[in-house]
mmCIF file as gemmi writes it, N, C-alpha and C atoms, coordinates in Angstrom:
data_model
loop_
_atom_site.group_PDB
_atom_site.id
_atom_site.type_symbol
_atom_site.label_atom_id
_atom_site.label_alt_id
_atom_site.label_comp_id
_atom_site.label_asym_id
_atom_site.label_entity_id
_atom_site.label_seq_id
_atom_site.pdbx_PDB_ins_code
_atom_site.Cartn_x
_atom_site.Cartn_y
_atom_site.Cartn_z
_atom_site.occupancy
_atom_site.B_iso_or_equiv
_atom_site.pdbx_formal_charge
_atom_site.auth_seq_id
_atom_site.auth_asym_id
_atom_site.pdbx_PDB_model_num
ATOM 1 N N . MET Axp A 1 ? -78.155 182.508 -72.073 1 0 ? 1 A 1
ATOM 2 C CA . MET Axp A 1 ? -77.027 183.115 -72.725 1 0 ? 1 A 1
ATOM 3 C C . MET Axp A 1 ? -77.081 182.759 -74.197 1 0 ? 1 A 1
ATOM 4 N N . THR Axp A 2 ? -76.601 183.66 -75.033 1 0 ? 2 A 1
ATOM 5 C CA . THR Axp A 2 ? -76.644 183.455 -76.477 1 0 ? 2 A 1
ATOM 6 C C . THR Axp A 2 ? -75.235 183.471 -77.066 1 0 ? 2 A 1
ATOM 7 N N . LEU Axp A 3 ? -75.126 182.992 -78.297 1 0 ? 3 A 1
ATOM 8 C CA . LEU Axp A 3 ? -73.828 183.061 -78.983 1 0 ? 3 A 1
ATOM 9 C C . LEU Axp A 3 ? -73.391 184.516 -79.125 1 0 ? 3 A 1
ATOM 10 N N . HIS Axp A 4 ? -74.351 185.397 -79.343 1 0 ? 4 A 1
ATOM 11 C CA . HIS Axp A 4 ? -74.014 186.822 -79.458 1 0 ? 4 A 1
ATOM 12 C C . HIS Axp A 4 ? -73.383 187.332 -78.156 1 0 ? 4 A 1
ATOM 13 N N . GLN Axp A 5 ? -73.97 186.95 -77.026 1 0 ? 5 A 1
ATOM 14 C CA . GLN Axp A 5 ? -73.402 187.373 -75.745 1 0 ? 5 A 1
ATOM 15 C C . GLN Axp A 5 ? -71.99 186.819 -75.568 1 0 ? 5 A 1
ATOM 16 N N . PHE Axp A 6 ? -71.783 185.576 -75.998 1 0 ? 6 A 1
ATOM 17 C CA . PHE Axp A 6 ? -70.428 185.008 -75.929 1 0 ? 6 A 1
ATOM 18 C C . PHE Axp A 6 ? -69.462 185.818 -76.789 1 0 ? 6 A 1
ATOM 19 N N . ARG Axp A 7 ? -69.889 186.174 -78.005 1 0 ? 7 A 1
ATOM 20 C CA . ARG Axp A 7 ? -69.013 186.958 -78.889 1 0 ? 7 A 1
ATOM 21 C C . ARG Axp A 7 ? -68.675 188.309 -78.275 1 0 ? 7 A 1
ATOM 22 N N . VAL Axp A 8 ? -69.666 188.957 -77.703 1 0 ? 8 A 1
ATOM 23 C CA . VAL Axp A 8 ? -69.448 190.244 -77.044 1 0 ? 8 A 1
ATOM 24 C C . VAL Axp A 8 ? -68.497 190.07 -75.865 1 0 ? 8 A 1
ATOM 25 N N . PHE Axp A 9 ? -68.739 189.067 -75.056 1 0 ? 9 A 1
ATOM 26 C CA . PHE Axp A 9 ? -67.882 188.82 -73.898 1 0 ? 9 A 1
ATOM 27 C C . PHE Axp A 9 ? -66.428 188.607 -74.325 1 0 ? 9 A 1
ATOM 28 N N . VAL Axp A 10 ? -66.204 187.778 -75.341 1 0 ? 10 A 1
ATOM 29 C CA . VAL Axp A 10 ? -64.838 187.495 -75.809 1 0 ? 10 A 1
ATOM 30 C C . VAL Axp A 10 ? -64.184 188.769 -76.341 1 0 ? 10 A 1
ATOM 31 N N . ALA Axp A 11 ? -64.937 189.561 -77.088 1 0 ? 11 A 1
ATOM 32 C CA . ALA Axp A 11 ? -64.381 190.813 -77.622 1 0 ? 11 A 1
ATOM 33 C C . ALA Axp A 11 ? -63.946 191.744 -76.496 1 0 ? 11 A 1
ATOM 34 N N . VAL Axp A 12 ? -64.767 191.864 -75.473 1 0 ? 12 A 1
ATOM 35 C CA . VAL Axp A 12 ? -64.422 192.727 -74.335 1 0 ? 12 A 1
ATOM 36 C C . VAL Axp A 12 ? -63.227 192.143 -73.584 1 0 ? 12 A 1
ATOM 37 N N . ALA Axp A 13 ? -63.232 190.848 -73.344 1 0 ? 13 A 1
ATOM 38 C CA . ALA Axp A 13 ? -62.145 190.21 -72.595 1 0 ? 13 A 1
ATOM 39 C C . ALA Axp A 13 ? -60.815 190.351 -73.324 1 0 ? 13 A 1
ATOM 40 N N . GLU Axp A 14 ? -60.834 190.181 -74.63 1 0 ? 14 A 1
ATOM 41 C CA . GLU Axp A 14 ? -59.582 190.262 -75.397 1 0 ? 14 A 1
ATOM 42 C C . GLU Axp A 14 ? -59.032 191.684 -75.456 1 0 ? 14 A 1
ATOM 43 N N . ARG Axp A 15 ? -59.903 192.666 -75.463 1 0 ? 15 A 1
ATOM 44 C CA . ARG Axp A 15 ? -59.465 194.061 -75.564 1 0 ? 15 A 1
ATOM 45 C C . ARG Axp A 15 ? -59.34 194.736 -74.198 1 0 ? 15 A 1
ATOM 46 N N . GLN Axp A 16 ? -59.974 194.154 -73.2 1 0 ? 16 A 1
ATOM 47 C CA . GLN Axp A 16 ? -60.009 194.704 -71.841 1 0 ? 16 A 1
ATOM 48 C C . GLN Axp A 16 ? -60.478 196.158 -71.847 1 0 ? 16 A 1
ATOM 49 N N . HIS Axp A 17 ? -61.371 196.43 -72.789 1 0 ? 17 A 1
ATOM 50 C CA . HIS Axp A 17 ? -61.904 197.785 -72.914 1 0 ? 17 A 1
ATOM 51 C C . HIS Axp A 17 ? -63.248 197.721 -73.622 1 0 ? 17 A 1
ATOM 52 N N . LEU Axp A 18 ? -64.267 198.263 -73.004 1 0 ? 18 A 1
ATOM 53 C CA . LEU Axp A 18 ? -65.617 198.187 -73.527 1 0 ? 18 A 1
ATOM 54 C C . LEU Axp A 18 ? -65.779 198.948 -74.844 1 0 ? 18 A 1
ATOM 55 N N . THR Axp A 19 ? -65.277 200.168 -74.907 1 0 ? 19 A 1
ATOM 56 C CA . THR Axp A 19 ? -65.443 200.987 -76.106 1 0 ? 19 A 1
ATOM 57 C C . THR Axp A 19 ? -64.7 200.387 -77.291 1 0 ? 19 A 1
ATOM 58 N N . GLN Axp A 20 ? -63.513 199.868 -77.059 1 0 ? 20 A 1
ATOM 59 C CA . GLN Axp A 20 ? -62.754 199.234 -78.147 1 0 ? 20 A 1
ATOM 60 C C . GLN Axp A 20 ? -63.465 197.975 -78.639 1 0 ? 20 A 1
ATOM 61 N N . ALA Axp A 21 ? -64.023 197.218 -77.741 1 0 ? 21 A 1
ATOM 62 C CA . ALA Axp A 21 ? -64.781 196.026 -78.129 1 0 ? 21 A 1
ATOM 63 C C . ALA Axp A 21 ? -66.012 196.429 -78.928 1 0 ? 21 A 1
ATOM 64 N N . ALA Axp A 22 ? -66.698 197.467 -78.488 1 0 ? 22 A 1
ATOM 65 C CA . ALA Axp A 22 ? -67.884 197.945 -79.202 1 0 ? 22 A 1
ATOM 66 C C . ALA Axp A 22 ? -67.515 198.363 -80.624 1 0 ? 22 A 1
ATOM 67 N N . ALA Axp A 23 ? -66.405 199.062 -80.783 1 0 ? 23 A 1
ATOM 68 C CA . ALA Axp A 23 ? -65.967 199.476 -82.12 1 0 ? 23 A 1
ATOM 69 C C . ALA Axp A 23 ? -65.669 198.263 -82.992 1 0 ? 23 A 1
ATOM 70 N N . ALA Axp A 24 ? -65.002 197.269 -82.438 1 0 ? 24 A 1
ATOM 71 C CA . ALA Axp A 24 ? -64.665 196.062 -83.194 1 0 ? 24 A 1
ATOM 72 C C . ALA Axp A 24 ? -65.921 195.29 -83.602 1 0 ? 24 A 1
ATOM 73 N N . LEU Axp A 25 ? -66.95 195.351 -82.775 1 0 ? 25 A 1
ATOM 74 C CA . LEU Axp A 25 ? -68.202 194.646 -83.041 1 0 ? 25 A 1
ATOM 75 C C . LEU Axp A 25 ? -69.193 195.498 -83.841 1 0 ? 25 A 1
ATOM 76 N N . HIS Axp A 26 ? -68.83 196.743 -84.116 1 0 ? 26 A 1
ATOM 77 C CA . HIS Axp A 26 ? -69.728 197.68 -84.789 1 0 ? 26 A 1
ATOM 78 C C . HIS Axp A 26 ? -71.037 197.802 -84.003 1 0 ? 26 A 1
ATOM 79 N N . ALA Axp A 27 ? -70.868 197.967 -82.71 1 0 ? 27 A 1
ATOM 80 C CA . ALA Axp A 27 ? -72.019 198.063 -81.804 1 0 ? 27 A 1
ATOM 81 C C . ALA Axp A 27 ? -71.858 199.299 -80.925 1 0 ? 27 A 1
ATOM 82 N N . ALA Axp A 28 ? -72.943 199.72 -80.34 1 0 ? 28 A 1
ATOM 83 C CA . ALA Axp A 28 ? -72.902 200.841 -79.407 1 0 ? 28 A 1
ATOM 84 C C . ALA Axp A 28 ? -72.294 200.372 -78.092 1 0 ? 28 A 1
ATOM 85 N N . PRO Axp A 29 ? -71.453 201.197 -77.476 1 0 ? 29 A 1
ATOM 86 C CA . PRO Axp A 29 ? -70.899 200.822 -76.17 1 0 ? 29 A 1
ATOM 87 C C . PRO Axp A 29 ? -71.974 200.464 -75.148 1 0 ? 29 A 1
ATOM 88 N N . SER Axp A 30 ? -73.108 201.148 -75.203 1 0 ? 30 A 1
ATOM 89 C CA . SER Axp A 30 ? -74.171 200.844 -74.242 1 0 ? 30 A 1
ATOM 90 C C . SER Axp A 30 ? -74.733 199.441 -74.464 1 0 ? 30 A 1
ATOM 91 N N . ALA Axp A 31 ? -74.797 198.986 -75.724 1 0 ? 31 A 1
ATOM 92 C CA . ALA Axp A 31 ? -75.295 197.631 -76.005 1 0 ? 31 A 1
ATOM 93 C C . ALA Axp A 31 ? -74.3 196.588 -75.506 1 0 ? 31 A 1
ATOM 94 N N . VAL Axp A 32 ? -73.015 196.86 -75.668 1 0 ? 32 A 1
ATOM 95 C CA . VAL Axp A 32 ? -71.978 195.942 -75.191 1 0 ? 32 A 1
ATOM 96 C C . VAL Axp A 32 ? -72.01 195.879 -73.672 1 0 ? 32 A 1
ATOM 97 N N . SER Axp A 33 ? -72.119 197.031 -73.046 1 0 ? 33 A 1
ATOM 98 C CA . SER Axp A 33 ? -72.2 197.089 -71.588 1 0 ? 33 A 1
ATOM 99 C C . SER Axp A 33 ? -73.42 196.323 -71.077 1 0 ? 33 A 1
ATOM 100 N N . ALA Axp A 34 ? -74.548 196.487 -71.739 1 0 ? 34 A 1
ATOM 101 C CA . ALA Axp A 34 ? -75.774 195.793 -71.332 1 0 ? 34 A 1
ATOM 102 C C . ALA Axp A 34 ? -75.628 194.28 -71.483 1 0 ? 34 A 1
ATOM 103 N N . SER Axp A 35 ? -74.947 193.843 -72.522 1 0 ? 35 A 1
ATOM 104 C CA . SER Axp A 35 ? -74.744 192.413 -72.741 1 0 ? 35 A 1
ATOM 105 C C . SER Axp A 35 ? -73.881 191.807 -71.626 1 0 ? 35 A 1
ATOM 106 N N . ILE Axp A 36 ? -72.828 192.51 -71.255 1 0 ? 36 A 1
ATOM 107 C CA . ILE Axp A 36 ? -71.952 192.043 -70.164 1 0 ? 36 A 1
ATOM 108 C C . ILE Axp A 36 ? -72.716 192.055 -68.843 1 0 ? 36 A 1
ATOM 109 N N . ALA Axp A 37 ? -73.462 193.114 -68.597 1 0 ? 37 A 1
ATOM 110 C CA . ALA Axp A 37 ? -74.243 193.198 -67.355 1 0 ? 37 A 1
ATOM 111 C C . ALA Axp A 37 ? -75.261 192.066 -67.279 1 0 ? 37 A 1
ATOM 112 N N . ALA Axp A 38 ? -75.889 191.736 -68.409 1 0 ? 38 A 1
ATOM 113 C CA . ALA Axp A 38 ? -76.876 190.651 -68.421 1 0 ? 38 A 1
ATOM 114 C C . ALA Axp A 38 ? -76.223 189.318 -68.069 1 0 ? 38 A 1
ATOM 115 N N . LEU Axp A 39 ? -75.026 189.067 -68.594 1 0 ? 39 A 1
ATOM 116 C CA . LEU Axp A 39 ? -74.311 187.828 -68.253 1 0 ? 39 A 1
ATOM 117 C C . LEU Axp A 39 ? -73.985 187.787 -66.762 1 0 ? 39 A 1
ATOM 118 N N . GLU Axp A 40 ? -73.495 188.905 -66.24 1 0 ? 40 A 1
ATOM 119 C CA . GLU Axp A 40 ? -73.128 188.946 -64.822 1 0 ? 40 A 1
ATOM 120 C C . GLU Axp A 40 ? -74.362 188.753 -63.933 1 0 ? 40 A 1
ATOM 121 N N . ILE Axp A 41 ? -75.471 189.305 -64.333 1 0 ? 41 A 1
ATOM 122 C CA . ILE Axp A 41 ? -76.709 189.133 -63.56 1 0 ? 41 A 1
ATOM 123 C C . ILE Axp A 41 ? -77.21 187.699 -63.672 1 0 ? 41 A 1
ATOM 124 N N . GLU Axp A 42 ? -77.19 187.158 -64.891 1 0 ? 42 A 1
ATOM 125 C CA . GLU Axp A 42 ? -77.686 185.795 -65.107 1 0 ? 42 A 1
ATOM 126 C C . GLU Axp A 42 ? -76.943 184.786 -64.244 1 0 ? 42 A 1
ATOM 127 N N . TYR Axp A 43 ? -75.635 184.955 -64.126 1 0 ? 43 A 1
ATOM 128 C CA . TYR Axp A 43 ? -74.834 183.987 -63.371 1 0 ? 43 A 1
ATOM 129 C C . TYR Axp A 43 ? -74.518 184.437 -61.954 1 0 ? 43 A 1
ATOM 130 N N . GLY Axp A 44 ? -74.855 185.656 -61.621 1 0 ? 44 A 1
ATOM 131 C CA . GLY Axp A 44 ? -74.592 186.142 -60.273 1 0 ? 44 A 1
ATOM 132 C C . GLY Axp A 44 ? -73.109 186.225 -59.959 1 0 ? 44 A 1
ATOM 133 N N . LEU Axp A 45 ? -72.307 186.46 -61.011 1 0 ? 45 A 1
ATOM 134 C CA . LEU Axp A 45 ? -70.858 186.53 -60.856 1 0 ? 45 A 1
ATOM 135 C C . LEU Axp A 45 ? -70.323 187.793 -61.516 1 0 ? 45 A 1
ATOM 136 N N . SER Axp A 46 ? -69.3 188.358 -60.929 1 0 ? 46 A 1
ATOM 137 C CA . SER Axp A 46 ? -68.605 189.47 -61.555 1 0 ? 46 A 1
ATOM 138 C C . SER Axp A 46 ? -67.564 188.882 -62.509 1 0 ? 46 A 1
ATOM 139 N N . LEU Axp A 47 ? -67.669 189.232 -63.784 1 0 ? 47 A 1
ATOM 140 C CA . LEU Axp A 47 ? -66.753 188.694 -64.782 1 0 ? 47 A 1
ATOM 141 C C . LEU Axp A 47 ? -65.567 189.61 -65.035 1 0 ? 47 A 1
ATOM 142 N N . PHE Axp A 48 ? -65.737 190.895 -64.71 1 0 ? 48 A 1
ATOM 143 C CA . PHE Axp A 48 ? -64.687 191.886 -64.905 1 0 ? 48 A 1
ATOM 144 C C . PHE Axp A 48 ? -64.535 192.753 -63.674 1 0 ? 48 A 1
ATOM 145 N N . ASP Axp A 49 ? -63.308 193.171 -63.418 1 0 ? 49 A 1
ATOM 146 C CA . ASP Axp A 49 ? -63.044 194.235 -62.463 1 0 ? 49 A 1
ATOM 147 C C . ASP Axp A 49 ? -62.891 195.494 -63.289 1 0 ? 49 A 1
ATOM 148 N N . ARG Axp A 50 ? -63.551 196.555 -62.864 1 0 ? 50 A 1
ATOM 149 C CA . ARG Axp A 50 ? -63.413 197.826 -63.564 1 0 ? 50 A 1
ATOM 150 C C . ARG Axp A 50 ? -62.173 198.516 -63.01 1 0 ? 50 A 1
ATOM 151 N N . VAL Axp A 51 ? -61.21 198.794 -63.905 1 0 ? 51 A 1
ATOM 152 C CA . VAL Axp A 51 ? -59.944 199.405 -63.499 1 0 ? 51 A 1
ATOM 153 C C . VAL Axp A 51 ? -59.755 200.672 -64.324 1 0 ? 51 A 1
ATOM 154 N N . GLY Axp A 52 ? -59.981 201.826 -63.684 1 0 ? 52 A 1
ATOM 155 C CA . GLY Axp A 52 ? -59.891 203.082 -64.432 1 0 ? 52 A 1
ATOM 156 C C . GLY Axp A 52 ? -60.873 203.041 -65.591 1 0 ? 52 A 1
ATOM 157 N N . ARG Axp A 53 ? -60.354 203.247 -66.796 1 0 ? 53 A 1
ATOM 158 C CA . ARG Axp A 53 ? -61.205 203.211 -67.987 1 0 ? 53 A 1
ATOM 159 C C . ARG Axp A 53 ? -61.208 201.832 -68.639 1 0 ? 53 A 1
ATOM 160 N N . GLY Axp A 54 ? -60.464 200.909 -68.062 1 0 ? 54 A 1
ATOM 161 C CA . GLY Axp A 54 ? -60.38 199.583 -68.644 1 0 ? 54 A 1
ATOM 162 C C . GLY Axp A 54 ? -61.045 198.526 -67.785 1 0 ? 54 A 1
ATOM 163 N N . LEU Axp A 55 ? -60.901 197.303 -68.242 1 0 ? 55 A 1
ATOM 164 C CA . LEU Axp A 55 ? -61.479 196.156 -67.546 1 0 ? 55 A 1
ATOM 165 C C . LEU Axp A 55 ? -60.42 195.077 -67.408 1 0 ? 55 A 1
ATOM 166 N N . ARG Axp A 56 ? -60.563 194.288 -66.359 1 0 ? 56 A 1
ATOM 167 C CA . ARG Axp A 56 ? -59.672 193.146 -66.163 1 0 ? 56 A 1
ATOM 168 C C . ARG Axp A 56 ? -60.545 191.96 -65.77 1 0 ? 56 A 1
ATOM 169 N N . LEU Axp A 57 ? -60.271 190.814 -66.374 1 0 ? 57 A 1
ATOM 170 C CA . LEU Axp A 57 ? -61.037 189.615 -66.051 1 0 ? 57 A 1
ATOM 171 C C . LEU Axp A 57 ? -60.854 189.222 -64.592 1 0 ? 57 A 1
ATOM 172 N N . THR Axp A 58 ? -61.943 188.837 -63.975 1 0 ? 58 A 1
ATOM 173 C CA . THR Axp A 58 ? -61.873 188.233 -62.651 1 0 ? 58 A 1
ATOM 174 C C . THR Axp A 58 ? -61.54 186.752 -62.856 1 0 ? 58 A 1
ATOM 175 N N . PRO Axp A 59 ? -61.252 186.021 -61.796 1 0 ? 59 A 1
ATOM 176 C CA . PRO Axp A 59 ? -61.056 184.575 -61.951 1 0 ? 59 A 1
ATOM 177 C C . PRO Axp A 59 ? -62.281 183.902 -62.601 1 0 ? 59 A 1
ATOM 178 N N . HIS Axp A 60 ? -63.488 184.355 -62.236 1 0 ? 60 A 1
ATOM 179 C CA . HIS Axp A 60 ? -64.689 183.804 -62.873 1 0 ? 60 A 1
ATOM 180 C C . HIS Axp A 60 ? -64.716 184.153 -64.36 1 0 ? 60 A 1
ATOM 181 N N . GLY Axp A 61 ? -64.303 185.357 -64.687 1 0 ? 61 A 1
ATOM 182 C CA . GLY Axp A 61 ? -64.254 185.79 -66.076 1 0 ? 61 A 1
ATOM 183 C C . GLY Axp A 61 ? -63.265 184.978 -66.89 1 0 ? 61 A 1
ATOM 184 N N . THR Axp A 62 ? -62.162 184.587 -66.277 1 0 ? 62 A 1
ATOM 185 C CA . THR Axp A 62 ? -61.166 183.769 -66.966 1 0 ? 62 A 1
ATOM 186 C C . THR Axp A 62 ? -61.752 182.408 -67.325 1 0 ? 62 A 1
ATOM 187 N N . VAL Axp A 63 ? -62.514 181.824 -66.416 1 0 ? 63 A 1
ATOM 188 C CA . VAL Axp A 63 ? -63.184 180.551 -66.69 1 0 ? 63 A 1
ATOM 189 C C . VAL Axp A 63 ? -64.209 180.746 -67.806 1 0 ? 63 A 1
ATOM 190 N N . MET Axp A 64 ? -64.985 181.825 -67.714 1 0 ? 64 A 1
ATOM 191 C CA . MET Axp A 64 ? -65.992 182.099 -68.739 1 0 ? 64 A 1
ATOM 192 C C . MET Axp A 64 ? -65.338 182.3 -70.11 1 0 ? 64 A 1
ATOM 193 N N . LEU Axp A 65 ? -64.198 182.952 -70.166 1 0 ? 65 A 1
ATOM 194 C CA . LEU Axp A 65 ? -63.512 183.18 -71.439 1 0 ? 65 A 1
ATOM 195 C C . LEU Axp A 65 ? -63.122 181.86 -72.094 1 0 ? 65 A 1
ATOM 196 N N . GLU Axp A 66 ? -62.576 180.957 -71.315 1 0 ? 66 A 1
ATOM 197 C CA . GLU Axp A 66 ? -62.2 179.647 -71.847 1 0 ? 66 A 1
ATOM 198 C C . GLU Axp A 66 ? -63.427 178.913 -72.393 1 0 ? 66 A 1
ATOM 199 N N . GLU Axp A 67 ? -64.499 178.928 -71.631 1 0 ? 67 A 1
ATOM 200 C CA . GLU Axp A 67 ? -65.729 178.251 -72.057 1 0 ? 67 A 1
ATOM 201 C C . GLU Axp A 67 ? -66.343 178.934 -73.279 1 0 ? 67 A 1
ATOM 202 N N . ALA Axp A 68 ? -66.383 180.249 -73.276 1 0 ? 68 A 1
ATOM 203 C CA . ALA Axp A 68 ? -66.97 180.994 -74.396 1 0 ? 68 A 1
ATOM 204 C C . ALA Axp A 68 ? -66.203 180.728 -75.684 1 0 ? 68 A 1
ATOM 205 N N . ARG Axp A 69 ? -64.885 180.727 -75.605 1 0 ? 69 A 1
ATOM 206 C CA . ARG Axp A 69 ? -64.091 180.422 -76.805 1 0 ? 69 A 1
ATOM 207 C C . ARG Axp A 69 ? -64.388 179.024 -77.31 1 0 ? 69 A 1
ATOM 208 N N . GLY Axp A 70 ? -64.547 178.068 -76.41 1 0 ? 70 A 1
ATOM 209 C CA . GLY Axp A 70 ? -64.862 176.704 -76.806 1 0 ? 70 A 1
ATOM 210 C C . GLY Axp A 70 ? -66.221 176.594 -77.477 1 0 ? 70 A 1
ATOM 211 N N . VAL Axp A 71 ? -67.215 177.259 -76.899 1 0 ? 71 A 1
ATOM 212 C CA . VAL Axp A 71 ? -68.565 177.235 -77.475 1 0 ? 71 A 1
ATOM 213 C C . VAL Axp A 71 ? -68.556 177.88 -78.854 1 0 ? 71 A 1
ATOM 214 N N . LEU Axp A 72 ? -67.888 179.017 -78.991 1 0 ? 72 A 1
ATOM 215 C CA . LEU Axp A 72 ? -67.845 179.7 -80.282 1 0 ? 72 A 1
ATOM 216 C C . LEU Axp A 72 ? -67.1 178.881 -81.33 1 0 ? 72 A 1
ATOM 217 N N . ALA Axp A 73 ? -66.031 178.208 -80.931 1 0 ? 73 A 1
ATOM 218 C CA . ALA Axp A 73 ? -65.296 177.35 -81.868 1 0 ? 73 A 1
ATOM 219 C C . ALA Axp A 73 ? -66.187 176.203 -82.332 1 0 ? 73 A 1
ATOM 220 N N . ARG Axp A 74 ? -66.931 175.625 -81.406 1 0 ? 74 A 1
ATOM 221 C CA . ARG Axp A 74 ? -67.831 174.516 -81.754 1 0 ? 74 A 1
ATOM 222 C C . ARG Axp A 74 ? -68.95 174.994 -82.676 1 0 ? 74 A 1
ATOM 223 N N . ALA Axp A 75 ? -69.496 176.17 -82.413 1 0 ? 75 A 1
ATOM 224 C CA . ALA Axp A 75 ? -70.545 176.734 -83.27 1 0 ? 75 A 1
ATOM 225 C C . ALA Axp A 75 ? -70.006 177.019 -84.67 1 0 ? 75 A 1
ATOM 226 N N . ASP Axp A 76 ? -68.787 177.549 -84.749 1 0 ? 76 A 1
ATOM 227 C CA . ASP Axp A 76 ? -68.167 177.801 -86.057 1 0 ? 76 A 1
ATOM 228 C C . ASP Axp A 76 ? -67.923 176.504 -86.813 1 0 ? 76 A 1
ATOM 229 N N . ALA Axp A 77 ? -67.488 175.46 -86.104 1 0 ? 77 A 1
ATOM 230 C CA . ALA Axp A 77 ? -67.261 174.159 -86.741 1 0 ? 77 A 1
ATOM 231 C C . ALA Axp A 77 ? -68.57 173.582 -87.264 1 0 ? 77 A 1
ATOM 232 N N . ALA Axp A 78 ? -69.628 173.713 -86.507 1 0 ? 78 A 1
ATOM 233 C CA . ALA Axp A 78 ? -70.94 173.218 -86.943 1 0 ? 78 A 1
ATOM 234 C C . ALA Axp A 78 ? -71.411 173.978 -88.173 1 0 ? 78 A 1
ATOM 235 N N . ARG Axp A 79 ? -71.236 175.288 -88.156 1 0 ? 79 A 1
ATOM 236 C CA . ARG Axp A 79 ? -71.641 176.126 -89.292 1 0 ? 79 A 1
ATOM 237 C C . ARG Axp A 79 ? -70.862 175.729 -90.547 1 0 ? 79 A 1
ATOM 238 N N . ALA Axp A 80 ? -69.569 175.514 -90.404 1 0 ? 80 A 1
ATOM 239 C CA . ALA Axp A 80 ? -68.737 175.125 -91.545 1 0 ? 80 A 1
ATOM 240 C C . ALA Axp A 80 ? -69.128 173.747 -92.07 1 0 ? 80 A 1
ATOM 241 N N . ARG Axp A 81 ? -69.397 172.843 -91.161 1 0 ? 81 A 1
ATOM 242 C CA . ARG Axp A 81 ? -69.777 171.479 -91.576 1 0 ? 81 A 1
ATOM 243 C C . ARG Axp A 81 ? -71.107 171.498 -92.336 1 0 ? 81 A 1
ATOM 244 N N . LEU Axp A 82 ? -72.047 172.243 -91.852 1 0 ? 82 A 1
ATOM 245 C CA . LEU Axp A 82 ? -73.338 172.34 -92.531 1 0 ? 82 A 1
ATOM 246 C C . LEU Axp A 82 ? -73.203 173.038 -93.879 1 0 ? 82 A 1
ATOM 247 N N . ALA Axp A 83 ? -72.331 174.02 -93.976 1 0 ? 83 A 1
ATOM 248 C CA . ALA Axp A 83 ? -72.101 174.687 -95.259 1 0 ? 83 A 1
ATOM 249 C C . ALA Axp A 83 ? -71.514 173.716 -96.271 1 0 ? 83 A 1
ATOM 250 N N . ARG Axp A 84 ? -70.618 172.852 -95.812 1 0 ? 84 A 1
ATOM 251 C CA . ARG Axp A 84 ? -70.047 171.843 -96.717 1 0 ? 84 A 1
ATOM 252 C C . ARG Axp A 84 ? -71.124 170.88 -97.195 1 0 ? 84 A 1
ATOM 253 N N . LEU Axp A 85 ? -72.047 170.513 -96.324 1 0 ? 85 A 1
ATOM 254 C CA . LEU Axp A 85 ? -73.14 169.626 -96.718 1 0 ? 85 A 1
ATOM 255 C C . LEU Axp A 85 ? -74.021 170.283 -97.778 1 0 ? 85 A 1
ATOM 256 N N . ARG Axp A 86 ? -74.189 171.564 -97.655 1 0 ? 86 A 1
ATOM 257 C CA . ARG Axp A 86 ? -75.028 172.288 -98.605 1 0 ? 86 A 1
ATOM 258 C C . ARG Axp A 86 ? -74.391 172.303 -99.994 1 0 ? 86 A 1
ATOM 259 N N . THR Axp A 87 ? -73.067 172.4 -100.05 1 0 ? 87 A 1
ATOM 260 C CA . THR Axp A 87 ? -72.39 172.473 -101.339 1 0 ? 87 A 1
ATOM 261 C C . THR Axp A 87 ? -72.035 171.113 -101.912 1 0 ? 87 A 1
ATOM 262 N N . LYS Axp A 88 ? -71.932 170.084 -101.071 1 0 ? 88 A 1
ATOM 263 C CA . LYS Axp A 88 ? -71.547 168.753 -101.533 1 0 ? 88 A 1
ATOM 264 C C . LYS Axp A 88 ? -72.283 167.715 -100.692 1 0 ? 88 A 1
ATOM 265 N N . PRO Axp A 89 ? -73.565 167.491 -100.962 1 0 ? 89 A 1
ATOM 266 C CA . PRO Axp A 89 ? -74.324 166.55 -100.143 1 0 ? 89 A 1
ATOM 267 C C . PRO Axp A 89 ? -73.843 165.116 -100.324 1 0 ? 89 A 1
ATOM 268 N N . SER Axp A 90 ? -73.848 164.392 -99.245 1 0 ? 90 A 1
ATOM 269 C CA . SER Axp A 90 ? -73.478 162.977 -99.312 1 0 ? 90 A 1
ATOM 270 C C . SER Axp A 90 ? -74.71 162.17 -99.693 1 0 ? 90 A 1
ATOM 271 N N . THR Axp A 91 ? -74.52 160.912 -100.052 1 0 ? 91 A 1
ATOM 272 C CA . THR Axp A 91 ? -75.61 160.024 -100.428 1 0 ? 91 A 1
ATOM 273 C C . THR Axp A 91 ? -76.616 159.922 -99.283 1 0 ? 91 A 1
ATOM 274 N N . ARG Axp A 92 ? -76.107 159.819 -98.066 1 0 ? 92 A 1
ATOM 275 C CA . ARG Axp A 92 ? -76.966 159.687 -96.896 1 0 ? 92 A 1
ATOM 276 C C . ARG Axp A 92 ? -77.837 160.93 -96.719 1 0 ? 92 A 1
ATOM 277 N N . ASP Axp A 93 ? -77.258 162.124 -96.953 1 0 ? 93 A 1
ATOM 278 C CA . ASP Axp A 93 ? -78.01 163.344 -96.786 1 0 ? 93 A 1
ATOM 279 C C . ASP Axp A 93 ? -79.088 163.509 -97.869 1 0 ? 93 A 1
ATOM 280 N N . VAL Axp A 94 ? -78.796 163.044 -99.078 1 0 ? 94 A 1
ATOM 281 C CA . VAL Axp A 94 ? -79.751 163.163 -100.166 1 0 ? 94 A 1
ATOM 282 C C . VAL Axp A 94 ? -80.948 162.253 -99.93 1 0 ? 94 A 1
ATOM 283 N N . ALA Axp A 95 ? -80.727 161.106 -99.326 1 0 ? 95 A 1
ATOM 284 C CA . ALA Axp A 95 ? -81.798 160.131 -99.1 1 0 ? 95 A 1
ATOM 285 C C . ALA Axp A 95 ? -82.845 160.656 -98.119 1 0 ? 95 A 1
ATOM 286 N N . ARG Axp A 96 ? -82.509 161.602 -97.296 1 0 ? 96 A 1
ATOM 287 C CA . ARG Axp A 96 ? -83.45 162.129 -96.288 1 0 ? 96 A 1
ATOM 288 C C . ARG Axp A 96 ? -84.368 163.109 -96.855 1 0 ? 96 A 1
């Protein structure tokens, strides 16, 4: 699984609609659908119930959403911390 797949999953889960998530991500609906299908295949779990034209998280999907948000928050924190190091290196970082 990749950070991109997590971002796609969160976008779909928050909107409960594949096409709306694709628009928000500036991606093709087929690419978003493929990303969700790949996650479901990788874990052997259904993450969404298809309801009419929309989607609803399954209990497994709810767990995945919590974890995905945590991973993305941690990745964003790491990115921000490294950016700060780039603009204001500490003595320890300069010595390396």
